[in-house]
N, C-alpha and C positions, 0 to 999 in steps of 0.2 A: 404824690409824685410830680416833679417839676416837668415843665414843657421843654422838650428838646426837639428841635425841628428835624424832619427828614431831609437829608442831603444826599447828593450823589456819592458822598464819601462814607456815609454811615448806614446805608440801607441796601438790602437785597430784595429781589422780587421773586415770588413763587407763583407759577401758573399750574393749578391743580385740576386736571381732568377737563380742560377746555377741548373737548372732543366732538367730532361732527355728530355722532349719534346722540350723545347726551345733550348736546346743545339744542337738539330738536324738541326736547321736553321743557325748555325754558318758557314759563308762562307768567312770571311775576312782572314782566315788562315785555314790550314787543321785541320780536327777534331782531329787527334792525337796530333798535336802541341798544340791546345787549351786544350785538356784534360791533357796533360803533365804539362802545366803551372798551371792549376787549382789544379792538384794533388800536385805539388811542393809547391804552395802557402799554401794549407791546411796543408801540412807536416811542413812547416815553422811555421805556427801559432801554431801547436802542440808543436814543438820543443822549441820554444821561449816562450811558455805559454802566448801567447797574448790573451787578452780578445777578444772573437769573438761573433758576432751576425750573424745569418743566417735568411734570409727571403725568402718567396716564394709567388707566386701569382697563383691563380686558380690551386692549387696543385692537386685537385681531378679531374681536367679536362684535356685538351690537353697539358697544360704546364708540367704536370707530377711531380713526387717527386724530392726531392733534389738528386743531383748526389751522388752515394755511396761514392766516394772518399772524398767528403766534410763531409758527415754525419759520416762516419767511423772514420775519423781523429779527429773530433770535437764532440764527443758524448755528452759532457756536455754543449755545446753552446746552448743558447736559439734559438728556431726556431719560428719566427713570421710568421704566415700564414695569409697573407693579403686577406681579402674577396673581395676587388675590387679596392683598390687604385693602380694606375699605378706608381706614385712616392712613393717609400717606406717612404719618409719623411712625407708624408701626413697621415701615420698611427701612431697614438699616442703610441701604444704599442711598435712599432719599435723604435721610438724616445726615449721613456723611457728606453728601453734596451741599446741604445747607450749611453745615459747619465749615466746609471748605471755602465758603464765601468770605468768612472772617467778619461777618456783619452781625450785629445784635438786634437791628431793627428789620423786621420782615414785613414786606408788603405782600399780602396774599389775596388772590382771587381764584375763583373756580366754579365748577358745577358738580354737585349742587351746593347752594349756600348753606343749607342746614346740615349737610353731611360732609362733603369733601372739604369745604372751607372751614366750617365750624369745628369739626373734629381735629383737623390739623392745627387750627389756630389755638384751640384749648390746650393741646399737647405741647405746642411750642411755648405758650405762656408758662406752662408748668415746668418747662425746661429752662426758663429764665430769659426767654426772648421777649422783646417788645413787638407786639403784633398789630398790624393795621390791615383791616379787611376792606377791600374795595368792593362795595356792594353792587354798584351799577355795572361792574365788569365781572360780576358773578350772576348766577341765575338758579332759580328753583321752580317748583311746580305751581305755586300760586303765591299771592301777596301775603296771605296769613302765615304761610310757612316761612317766608322771608323774614317777616316781623318777629316771629318766635326765635328764629336763628340769630338775628341781630341782638335781641334782648338777652339771649343766653350768652353770647360772646361778650357783650358789654359788661354783664355781671362778673365775668372772669377777667376783665381788664383789657379786652381787645378793643381797639378804637376803630369804629366804622368810618369809612371815607368814601369819596367818589374819585373818579380818575382826574377830574379837573382840580380838586383839592390837592391830590398828590402832585399834580403838575405844578401848581402854584407854589406849594411848599418846597419842592425841589429847586425851583427857579429862584425864588426869594426876591429877585430884583430884575426887572425887565432889561436893565442895562448890563447885567452880568452875561457871561458867556452862555450860549444856548438860547438867548432871548428870541432871536429870529426864528430858530427852529421850533421853539415852543409856539410862537405866533403862527407858524405854518400848521402845526398839529391842531391847535385850537381852531384855526380858521377852517380847517378841513372837516373836523369832527364835531364842532360845537356850532350849531346852526346860527344862533344870534350873533356869535363872534365873527363868523364868516360874513354875514350881512353887514356887520359893523365895519369890518376892514374893507369890504368892497365899496361901501358908501364913502368911506374916507378917501379911498384911492380915486374914486370917480370925482369927488369934490376937488381933490388935489389936481387932477388932470384938467378939470374945467377952469380952475384958477390959473394954471400954467398956460392954457390956451387963450385966456381972456385978453 
Protein backbone atom coordinates (compact mmCIF):
# COMPACT_ATOMS: atom_id res chain seq x y z
CA UNK A 1 0.00 0.00 0.00
CA UNK A 2 1.38 3.41 -0.99
CA UNK A 3 1.95 6.30 1.36
CA UNK A 4 -0.75 8.96 1.26
CA UNK A 5 -0.32 11.72 3.80
CA UNK A 6 -2.85 12.78 6.39
CA UNK A 7 -4.25 16.18 5.50
CA UNK A 8 -6.97 18.45 6.82
CA UNK A 9 -9.01 17.47 3.76
CA UNK A 10 -8.82 13.67 3.96
CA UNK A 11 -8.87 12.81 7.67
CA UNK A 12 -11.36 12.67 10.53
CA UNK A 13 -10.59 12.19 14.20
CA UNK A 14 -12.31 9.97 16.76
CA UNK A 15 -12.04 10.44 20.53
CA UNK A 16 -13.13 7.20 22.20
CA UNK A 17 -13.88 7.14 25.93
CA UNK A 18 -11.61 9.98 27.00
CA UNK A 19 -13.56 10.15 30.24
CA UNK A 20 -12.59 11.44 33.65
CA UNK A 21 -13.10 8.15 35.49
CA UNK A 22 -11.43 5.92 32.92
CA UNK A 23 -8.51 8.30 32.60
CA UNK A 24 -7.67 7.78 36.26
CA UNK A 25 -6.61 4.24 35.38
CA UNK A 26 -3.99 5.25 32.80
CA UNK A 27 -0.66 3.78 33.94
CA UNK A 28 1.39 3.18 30.78
CA UNK A 29 2.60 6.78 30.95
CA UNK A 30 2.28 9.51 33.56
CA UNK A 31 -1.10 11.20 33.81
CA UNK A 32 0.36 14.64 32.91
CA UNK A 33 1.97 13.14 29.77
CA UNK A 34 -1.32 11.51 28.79
CA UNK A 35 -3.38 14.66 29.40
CA UNK A 36 -0.88 16.80 27.51
CA UNK A 37 -1.12 14.53 24.46
CA UNK A 38 -4.94 14.42 24.56
CA UNK A 39 -5.11 18.21 24.92
CA UNK A 40 -2.70 18.75 22.03
CA UNK A 41 -4.62 16.32 19.81
CA UNK A 42 -7.91 18.09 20.56
CA UNK A 43 -6.31 21.46 19.80
CA UNK A 44 -4.96 20.07 16.51
CA UNK A 45 -8.44 18.85 15.57
CA UNK A 46 -9.77 22.34 16.27
CA UNK A 47 -6.95 24.17 14.48
CA UNK A 48 -7.14 22.07 11.32
CA UNK A 49 -10.95 21.90 11.44
CA UNK A 50 -10.96 18.12 11.25
CA UNK A 51 -14.35 16.43 11.39
CA UNK A 52 -14.48 14.93 14.87
CA UNK A 53 -16.63 12.33 16.60
CA UNK A 54 -16.59 11.83 20.37
CA UNK A 55 -18.02 8.77 22.09
CA UNK A 56 -18.44 7.72 25.72
CA UNK A 57 -19.51 4.64 27.62
CA UNK A 58 -21.37 4.55 30.95
CA UNK A 59 -20.97 8.30 31.17
CA UNK A 60 -23.42 8.57 34.09
CA UNK A 61 -21.55 5.85 35.99
CA UNK A 62 -17.96 5.32 37.09
CA UNK A 63 -16.47 6.07 33.67
CA UNK A 64 -17.44 9.71 34.08
CA UNK A 65 -17.97 12.56 31.59
CA UNK A 66 -15.78 13.53 28.66
CA UNK A 67 -12.49 15.16 29.65
CA UNK A 68 -13.00 18.95 29.59
CA UNK A 69 -10.00 19.44 27.28
CA UNK A 70 -11.80 17.43 24.60
CA UNK A 71 -15.27 18.85 25.11
CA UNK A 72 -14.11 22.48 25.28
CA UNK A 73 -11.96 22.32 22.15
CA UNK A 74 -14.60 20.50 20.09
CA UNK A 75 -17.97 21.89 21.22
CA UNK A 76 -19.64 21.17 17.88
CA UNK A 77 -18.52 17.54 17.56
CA UNK A 78 -21.25 14.95 17.98
CA UNK A 79 -21.02 13.04 21.26
CA UNK A 80 -22.29 9.48 20.96
CA UNK A 81 -23.21 8.14 24.40
CA UNK A 82 -23.09 4.36 24.10
CA UNK A 83 -25.52 2.56 26.39
CA UNK A 84 -23.54 -0.67 26.60
CA UNK A 85 -21.41 -1.51 23.57
CA UNK A 86 -17.76 -2.07 24.46
CA UNK A 87 -16.61 -1.74 20.85
CA UNK A 88 -17.77 1.66 19.67
CA UNK A 89 -18.10 0.26 16.15
CA UNK A 90 -20.96 -1.93 17.39
CA UNK A 91 -22.99 1.23 17.98
CA UNK A 92 -24.93 2.16 14.85
CA UNK A 93 -25.13 5.86 15.78
CA UNK A 94 -21.36 6.05 16.15
CA UNK A 95 -20.74 4.35 12.80
CA UNK A 96 -23.26 6.67 11.14
CA UNK A 97 -21.46 9.70 12.61
CA UNK A 98 -18.13 8.43 11.29
CA UNK A 99 -19.60 7.83 7.83
CA UNK A 100 -21.10 11.33 7.88
CA UNK A 101 -17.60 12.84 8.05
CA UNK A 102 -17.05 11.62 4.50
CA UNK A 103 -13.43 10.78 5.31
CA UNK A 104 -11.68 7.42 4.81
CA UNK A 105 -8.66 8.18 6.99
CA UNK A 106 -9.50 7.91 10.68
CA UNK A 107 -7.24 9.22 13.44
CA UNK A 108 -8.23 7.36 16.60
CA UNK A 109 -7.31 7.83 20.25
CA UNK A 110 -8.93 6.69 23.45
CA UNK A 111 -8.97 4.83 26.73
CA UNK A 112 -8.15 2.06 26.94
CA UNK A 113 -5.65 1.42 24.15
CA UNK A 114 -6.16 -2.36 24.20
CA UNK A 115 -9.97 -2.26 24.23
CA UNK A 116 -11.62 1.01 23.22
CA UNK A 117 -8.97 2.00 20.68
CA UNK A 118 -7.96 -1.43 19.39
CA UNK A 119 -11.44 -2.88 18.94
CA UNK A 120 -12.74 0.18 17.10
CA UNK A 121 -9.57 0.40 15.01
CA UNK A 122 -9.79 -3.25 13.97
CA UNK A 123 -13.47 -2.91 13.08
CA UNK A 124 -12.86 0.27 11.10
CA UNK A 125 -10.05 -1.44 9.18
CA UNK A 126 -12.38 -4.33 8.37
CA UNK A 127 -14.93 -1.77 7.12
CA UNK A 128 -12.39 -0.37 4.65
CA UNK A 129 -11.04 2.65 6.51
CA UNK A 130 -7.38 3.62 6.85
CA UNK A 131 -6.74 3.89 10.57
CA UNK A 132 -4.08 5.78 12.53
CA UNK A 133 -3.94 5.11 16.29
CA UNK A 134 -2.46 7.95 18.34
CA UNK A 135 -0.78 5.99 21.11
CA UNK A 136 0.41 8.83 23.36
CA UNK A 137 -3.08 10.38 23.33
CA UNK A 138 -4.45 7.02 24.44
CA UNK A 139 -3.87 5.12 27.65
CA UNK A 140 -4.15 1.78 29.36
CA UNK A 141 -3.28 -0.03 32.56
CA UNK A 142 0.41 -0.78 32.03
CA UNK A 143 3.14 -0.67 29.39
CA UNK A 144 2.91 -4.37 28.53
CA UNK A 145 -0.79 -4.04 27.75
CA UNK A 146 -0.02 -1.06 25.52
CA UNK A 147 2.67 -2.96 23.62
CA UNK A 148 0.40 -5.95 23.02
CA UNK A 149 -2.39 -3.65 21.81
CA UNK A 150 -0.08 -1.86 19.39
CA UNK A 151 1.26 -5.15 18.04
CA UNK A 152 -2.27 -6.43 17.46
CA UNK A 153 -3.31 -3.26 15.63
CA UNK A 154 -0.18 -3.13 13.50
CA UNK A 155 -0.76 -6.73 12.40
CA UNK A 156 -4.19 -5.66 11.14
CA UNK A 157 -2.80 -2.70 9.22
CA UNK A 158 -3.41 0.08 11.73
CA UNK A 159 -0.63 2.69 11.80
CA UNK A 160 0.57 3.79 15.26
CA UNK A 161 1.43 7.48 15.59
CA UNK A 162 2.04 10.22 18.15
CA UNK A 163 0.29 13.57 18.33
CA UNK A 164 3.43 15.36 17.14
CA UNK A 165 3.65 13.11 14.08
CA UNK A 166 -0.03 13.77 13.32
CA UNK A 167 0.62 17.51 13.65
CA UNK A 168 3.65 17.48 11.37
CA UNK A 169 1.91 15.42 8.72
CA UNK A 170 -1.19 17.63 8.73
CA UNK A 171 0.95 20.77 8.41
CA UNK A 172 3.39 19.51 5.80
CA UNK A 173 5.18 22.86 5.45
CA UNK A 174 5.73 25.50 8.13
CA UNK A 175 5.06 28.18 5.53
CA UNK A 176 1.57 26.85 4.83
CA UNK A 177 -1.58 28.11 6.50
CA UNK A 178 -1.80 27.14 10.21
CA UNK A 179 1.98 27.16 10.66
CA UNK A 180 1.86 29.79 13.40
CA UNK A 181 -0.98 28.01 15.19
CA UNK A 182 0.93 24.73 15.07
CA UNK A 183 3.96 26.51 16.49
CA UNK A 184 1.81 27.73 19.38
CA UNK A 185 0.43 24.24 20.06
CA UNK A 186 3.87 22.63 19.94
CA UNK A 187 5.40 25.39 22.03
CA UNK A 188 2.70 24.90 24.65
CA UNK A 189 2.63 21.11 24.83
CA UNK A 190 6.08 19.97 23.69
CA UNK A 191 8.64 20.85 26.35
CA UNK A 192 11.80 21.00 24.25
CA UNK A 193 10.06 22.96 21.49
CA UNK A 194 8.80 25.52 23.99
CA UNK A 195 12.34 25.96 25.29
CA UNK A 196 13.64 26.21 21.73
CA UNK A 197 11.23 28.97 20.74
CA UNK A 198 11.76 30.83 24.03
CA UNK A 199 15.55 30.76 23.52
CA UNK A 200 15.18 31.98 19.94
CA UNK A 201 12.89 34.81 21.03
CA UNK A 202 15.27 35.83 23.80
CA UNK A 203 18.22 35.85 21.39
CA UNK A 204 16.23 37.92 18.89
CA UNK A 205 15.35 40.47 21.58
CA UNK A 206 18.97 40.67 22.69
CA UNK A 207 20.11 41.28 19.12
CA UNK A 208 17.45 43.95 18.60
CA UNK A 209 18.48 45.76 21.79
CA UNK A 210 22.23 45.57 21.11
